[in-house]
N, C-alpha and C positions, 0 to 999 in steps of 0.2 A: 470575295472566300481567300484566305491564302491558298495555296498549291500544295496540295495534299499528295503530289506526287513528285518523287527525287529522282532526278536524274544524274548520271553519272558518267562519262565515256573517259578511259583514259588507256596509256599504254602504257606496258609494261617496262620497268627501268632492268639492266642487267642485274643491278643488286636482289629484285625479286625473282631472276631465273631457277626456276623449281618450287618453288610456292605453290602450295593447293591456291586452289581459287577462295575458297572460304577464308584460308586463311589470311589471304592477300588482302582481300577488301575490307575484314576485322581488325587486321592489324593498320592499315595506312588509311580507311574510311569510314572509321568509326562513326563520326559525326553524320555523314550520310548514311549509312546502312543501320545503324542504331544499335544494340544490342546481337548476340551470335546467333541468339533462336530466332531472332526475327530474321537474321542474315539468311539464315535455311528456310525460313519460309518461303522466301523470296526466290531463292534455288530449285524449291519443290513447285511453285508457280510460275517457271520458266522465265521468271523476269531478268535474269542475269545471260548476258551472251558472252562469248569471247569468239574473234572472229567471225559473228555473224551468224553463230549457230547457239543454238541453247546448250548451256553450259550444268554438269553438273558439279556438286561443291568439290568433289573430290578431283574434279582435272587440274592436271599439273600445267603452271605456265609457264611461258618460253618468253625470252625478252624480245621484245618487236609486237606482243599478245595483244589485242583491241579489247578490252574490256568494256561491256556497256553493262549498265545497270537502272533499270526504268522500274522502282518500289512505290508499289499503288500502297499508300495507307491505309485506303477507305476500303479495299480490298482485304485488306491484314484486319482489321477493327473487325468488319464483317466477318467474316473467319472466327474470330477471337470469342465473336458473342455466340456465334452455331455450336460452342465447345462450351459457353455458360449454359446452367441449368437456370432458367428464368422463367418467370410469372409475367406474360405477356396481358395484359388486362386491358388494350383496346389496340384496336388497330383496322385499316383498310388499307388501299390501295397504293398510298403514298406516306405512311408514317406508320410504327408500334409504339406504344409504349410498354415498357415493363418496368418491373419490380423484381429486385433480388430475391431470391428465395433466403426464409432467413438459417441463420446460421452461417450464410455465405459471405467472405470477404467483400466486405463493401468498398475499399479503395481498391479489387482486381473488379468488380463491379464497373464500376465508376468510370478505371479507365480505357476499357475495352468497350464499354458501350459509347462514352465518347461523350456528347449529350445529358450526363446523367441517368436520365432516365427515357428519354425520346429519342426514337432509332427513325432516320428516313432513312427509304425504299430506295431511293431515285438521287440522282447526284441534283437535281433543280431542289430538289424537297429539301436536300441536307444542309445546300448553300442558302436558304430563306430561313430557315429554322436556325441556323449558325447565325445569321445577322439581327433575329430576332431574340436570338440568350444575350447578347453581344448591348443588345440594345434594352435588355429589360424588360423587355416585350413579353417571357416566359414567368410565369408566375408561380412558385413552388414554396406548397407549405412542407414544414420539416417539425416533427415532433421530439422534443429530447426530454432526459431527468436531468437534471442536474444537480448539484450540491448546497444545501444551504436553502435559505429563503428569500426566495424571489419575492421583491413588491411592487406593486404597479407603478410606482414612477420609475424603475428601473433605467427608463430613458435619457433618465436626467441624468446619471451618474456613470451611463457608459462611455468610455470616451471615444473620440472622434475621429481615432488612430491607435492601433498598438503596435508596441515593441517586444519583439522576440527575445527569448532568455539570453543568447549569445548579443543583444545589442542593436540587432541589424530591425530595419523595420520590414514587417513582410508586405506579400507580396500581390503578384498577380496570378489570374486562372492557370496559368501555364507552370507558376513555379507550385502550383498546389495542387495538380493532377497527377504528379509522379512522384510525389513525397511520401510520409512515414505512414504504413498499412495498417488496417484495422488491429489487427494480432500483434501489434509492437513492433513488427521487424518493417527494418529499412525496408523503402522501395528499389531500389537503386537497381540499377546493371548489374549481373551478373554477366561477368563475362565468359566464365569458366563451366556453368551449373548448367550443362544444356537441357537439364530435365526443368528446371525451372522457372515456367511461365510467369508465374505470381510478379516474379522479380524483374521480366524483362519486357513488358507491356508499357515501356515507360513513353511517354512523348517526348523527342528529342527536344523540345523548346521545354519542356520541364526540366531534361536534366543536363541541359546545357544556358540558361536563361538566369541568369543571377538575381535574388530576388532585392533587385534596386528600388523598387515605388511603393512608395508608401498606400497603404491600405485603409481607407475610412471604414465609418463605422459601418461594417457587412449587412448589419440589417435593414430591413427595408422598413420593418414594422414585428411587432409579436405580443402575444397574449397570451396569458396565464391559466393554464387550464386547468390545476392541483396546486395544492401544497399538504405535503403529509409528513410523518415524526418520521426518524430514524436515530438507533441510537450512536451509530456510528458517526452521522454527518447532522444530528439534530433536526432539519429538515429536508425534504424534497421537495424542487419543484419541476412541474411538470408546466413545459410552457411551447405554443406554437410558434415558430419562426419564421419569415419571409424574407429570406436575405434577397440583397440585392446582386445586381448582376456584377460583376461575373463570379459570386461568391462560388461555393461547391463545399460538402459537408465536410470538408478538411478546414476551409475557409473558419468554419462554424466551431471546429473543437479547438484550431487554433486559438480563435478569440475567446473562447469562453475560458479556457485555461489560461492565455498569458494577460487577460486584459478586464476579466471579471473576477468577484471571487466566488464564482457559482461553475466550475471544471463539470463539463460533462461526463456524466456515470457511464466508467468503463475498465476496459482492463489493456486500452492501446494507447496507443503515443495521443500525448496532450488531452490523454481523460485521467479521470481518478477513479478507483476502484472503491470499493465500500467494503468494509473490513472484511463483512461474514458471504461476499460474491463478487470475490475477483476471478473468477473465472466462466463471468456467464454474457458477453460479448458487448457490443456495443447497443447504449442507452438511447441511439438516435434514428430517427428511421421518415421517410418519407412517406406523406398523408396524400397530399393532392398535389394533381399539375393542371394548369390554367392554360393556355396559349392559341394564339389564331392559326388556324389550320393553313398550311403555306400553299396550299394549291387550290382552296375553296375560300369564301367569307368565312366560313362557320368557324365559330369558336368551341375548343374542346377545352372538357373537363372530363378529369377522372379522379377518383377517390379512394381510398383502401382505407379497409379498418386499421386501427390502433393495432403493432404486436401483441401477440397474449403475454408474453415476458413484462411488459411494462408493467400492468396489475398487477403481476406476479410478484415484483419486486416491490412496488409500494405497499401491498396488503402484510406483504411478510415484514418487513421493516417497521411498519406500523401496528404489526402485530409484537413483535419484536419490544419493542416502546412503550406498548401498552402493558407487558409483562414487567417491565424493571418500573416503572411508574408506579404498577400496582406492590411491588416489593417495597421501595421507596416510601409509598404510604404507608406502610403494615410498620416498616419504621419509625413513621412519627409517633404514630399510634400507638406502637410499644412504650416509646417517649414521654407519652403524653402532651404530646403537640396536636392539636387540631389540625383536621384538612385545609390546606390553602387552597381559596378560593379567589376567581376571577370576576370580576364586574368590567363586562365593557369591549370594548375592541381595541387588542393591542396596537394598533397603528394608529388608533385615534385617543392613544394615553389612557388606556381603563388602569383599573387599580388592582392589587392584590391587597388581599384582606388577608393578613399574616402577621401582624404582632411584629411589624419587623423584618420578616423572615420574605425574601422574595419570592423564592418559587419549591416549588416540591422535587421536580427531576433536576439533574446536573444536566447544564445545555452548553456544553464548548465552554470556553474559557470566560463566560457573562456570568456563572452562577456558580453557587457555594455548596460544596458534593455534602449530600443528604446529610452524610454522619457526621461533618461539620457543622451542621446547622441544628442537629438532637444534642450532638454533643457527647453520646454514647456508640459504639458499636458490637455488635454480640461478635465472640468467637471463643471457641470451642464449647457453646452453650453459657459463656457465662458473659453477661454485661460489663463490658470496659467504660469507663469516663475516656474520652480523647479532646483532643483540642490541634488546632492549626502546629503546637508545638513537636508533634509524634505523627509518625507513619501513621495512615489508616489501615487496622488490622485486615489481613486479607485472606480468604478461606484454602487459598493455597497454602499459606501457611501452619494450617494447623495440622499439616505431614509432619512437621518437627516436634509438634506436642505428642502425636499417636507415637513417632519412632522412639522418643524418650521415654515417654513410660512402658513401652513394650522392651524395653533394653531396663530400665532398675526394676521392672517384675521378676523380667528373667533372671539377672543379677542375683537379686533377693532370696529366690526361690532359690537356686543352685550353691547359694553361698561364695560366689567368685569375688565379692567385694571382700575384702580384708575388714577385718576392725568393724563391724559395721553396728556394733552395742556400742565399743570405746567412744565414737567421734559420729557425730552427723556426718549423712552421704552431702557432698559439697555439689553444688552447680553451679558454675558461671553463666549467664546470659551476657554476650557480647552487642551491644548496640541495641538494648532493652524497651528500648519507646516509652510505650504506655503500661509496659510489664506485661503483656498479654501471654508470651511465650512462659515465660518464666513461673506466672501464676499461676497457667492453667498449668502447669505440672505439677505444683505444690499441692495445689486445690484438689488433685485427681487422684494422688498417693500418699494420700496423710497419713497411712498408716505407717508408714518410713518414717524414721528418723533422718530429716535433710532439712538443708539450710540452703537458702539460695542467693546468690551476689549477683545483683543486673547492673552493668556499666553503663555509662551513656554521656558524650559531649555535652549533650543536651540536658540545662540545670530545669527548662521549662515542662521536658518528658520526665525525669525523674520525679518531678512535682508530682506528675500524673501519677507515676507508677506506685509512690507512697500514699497517695489516697487510693489503690486501685486495693493494693496491698491489704487499707485497713478496710475497705470495702468487704473483701472476703476475709476479714479474719486471721491475715497470713503474715503479720507485721512483724510478727516474734522470731518470725522462720526467714526472712526476707534485711539484705540490707544493699542499699544503693547507692553509688560512688558518681559521681565526675571525673570519669576518666576516658586518656582515649586510647584507641585501639593499641598505636604506634609505643604508648609509654609500659605495654604492659609488663615487660620484663626490665624496668628502671624502675630499681630498689626506691630511690632517690624520691622518685617521684609518685609513686603508688604505693606507701607506705601503710595506707589503710587495708588496702588488698593482701599485707604479707600476713597476717594470721588465719586468711582462710586457705593458704596456700599446702600442700598441690589441691587441684581440682581435680572430683573424680568424674566429672563431665563436663563439657563445655558446648552451650546451644546455641547457636549464632545465625541471625538471618540477618545478613550485612545489604549495603548498600551495593548494587550486581549491574546498575545502566552506564551507557557510555553518553557523554553529554554529545559526542558526534552524533551518533547513533540516532537519538531522540532528536536532534535539530530536523535530519531528514525525517522524519516521519510526524503525523499530524496527529495516531490516533489516542496518545496516552493520556489526555484530556487535564481532567485536575491533578494528576501526578507533577507535571511538570507547573502547575499554575495555583496550587495552593500547599502540598504538601511540601516539609521542608525537604530544602535541596543533599544537605549532608546524609538524611535518611535514602535518597533515593541514587545519587550520582559517585560511582567507584573511579575516578581517572581516564582516560583516555578511551581505554577498554573496556572497561570495566572491571575488571578483574583484582585492582588495587590490594582492597581487604584480604582477599585471600592471600596472594602473594604478602603481605603484609603480617598475617596471625604464619602463612607456614613457615618464615623465616623465623619469626619469632618462638615455635614449638621446637624447634631444630635448634636454634641458640642456646635455649634456654631447658632444654630436654631433660622433663623427669620433673622441672620446675614449679612451671604453670600447671601441667596437668599431667597428673600422675605418667610413671612410665611405663608399671605393671600392668598395664592393660584401661586405663583411661581411655574413656572415649569423647567424641565428638562427633555431633550430629548438625551440617551444613546444611541451610538454601539455598540453591542455586538456581540462577536464570534459567532458560527456556534453552537448551545446547549447551549448556557450561559443563554437564557435570564432571565429562571426559576429564579434561582440561585441570578441572579445580581437583579431581582425583591425583592425577598426576603430581601434582604441586608438591603436596603434604607427603612421597615419597621419600626417600626412604623411612623416617622416622614413623610412619602411621600406613599402617594396612587395610584396604578397603572390604568394608564386611559385606554392606548391603548398600543398592541404588533404590529408592523407593520414587512411587509416583504419585501425584496427586489426584484431585480428583479429574481433573480433566483428562487423564492419563497420560502428564509430563513428566519425564524424571527431572524431578525438583530436591530429592533430598539427598545429602552422601552422609552415610555412617561408616567413621572410620574408627577405629581404635590404636592407642598407642604402642607401639612394641620397643622393646629393650634391644636397643641396635648397638654393639659397641663398636669402637672405634670411629665414629661417626663425621665426619669432617665438617666442622661448624665451620 
């Protein structure tokens, strides 16, 4: 076993005359004393002497003073363990087995205890246990919940070595024991924060040994415990793993994160949270430890029940998935499509009886969304025909329809809108898609003399809009044009639009996602796999369509949207309303911000103002 006591004996040089003892050691001998907090504990234990006498950390040193340090790492770790709230589940005169208390930072517990969960009470026992651990004679069973469906032949696809994201091979036990903590914060030494004990109990070897050794597959063996369903991850797999020495919990987190498609569920470094469960800790726990007693011939086996939160999260995710599945089955039933039945075991090539339809539920990038399967989607109590040429109508977009109807009814009642009986009220729907916004407005306010124009750059989407207009008997009240937003103020390019100018109202649900942002996230599902990209993405930051429309309205003030009170109703992405509102100043004033069903501010209601002397 390596020496656990650090020795230092130095004579103070003239350049260090007048330094306090603590500052002297942490500045010039950090590799020996470790962190500032650990050095302070050495002073409190009387391990630092100056000229043969026990010294305080505030002792002012003089040239020629003899400084001696005898840092006892065993004693330091023992004291650290005493400060932790642990659950000692088994012990005798030589050894104790302790589990961390639920909610405690796993990395802090792991570093303080040393050999994960086994604590030796004597030096001889510690040496024998450490040797047993290094030789793989201490068997530890971890239970974890990971993303995705782990099959019974996972051992055939796991790599024999794995590479970290920065291209370096990962690492030995020393490199694992002092790194990133469960709470996602780095576990590096904090040189200045005297109160941050979590960041200071780092093994010297962990802090100073580079990760140069390639690590083989850290799994000695594994067993699949259960598989359950999840909306955000399709499947959740609960598995038991027995890591090979000297792997630790951190090794497991890194291995599953970098080398498999099944990262462990959690909110910490090298884990991946569930969309609806981001702050519930780490789903990795030690359930069993087996080892030969270091001082006797007995074999020690200690077990613990699975943490209660494991079943809670499985049941919650399964419940959410079943709820969504029921909604999707109802969609199929309303569309006249029978239930999809599965005959057999998926792993053995079972068959879906579905008339060429593969599955009911959406399941990651492998299955088509139900709305595209049935070819219809309900929106504002109407069922619209859709296909993959258009964006699937969203419930959150219904706030655009409601806001528009409220404005129209109020304007009609107060006679604010001029010439109501001489010409129809004209509405422009930019990016109309299947026509769900425009047609829902026209259908629900048929007592007004109105005409709607829907534009889109996709002819396939416009064909759907025409079919839907016929379905709701609104073809005489609608015109659909293949036109790009950027050409709205180009007269020679949009001559078909000129007879309808100016509009009394513009409604628009533009694309507002950034490709860069979506690339960093994995919960958009069908959004990036099936729906038309031109209906989703808008420039690098997601604001490009808003910028173009605001420039057009300023440039052609009063030409596209009448300047004496014309309305603009916009849908915005979450957190975008303030910035979007400022883009339309000064030609438009913000009248109202409305929230969707989930309480998010998603709808901007603006009104054109007659601003004189605008800088165009």
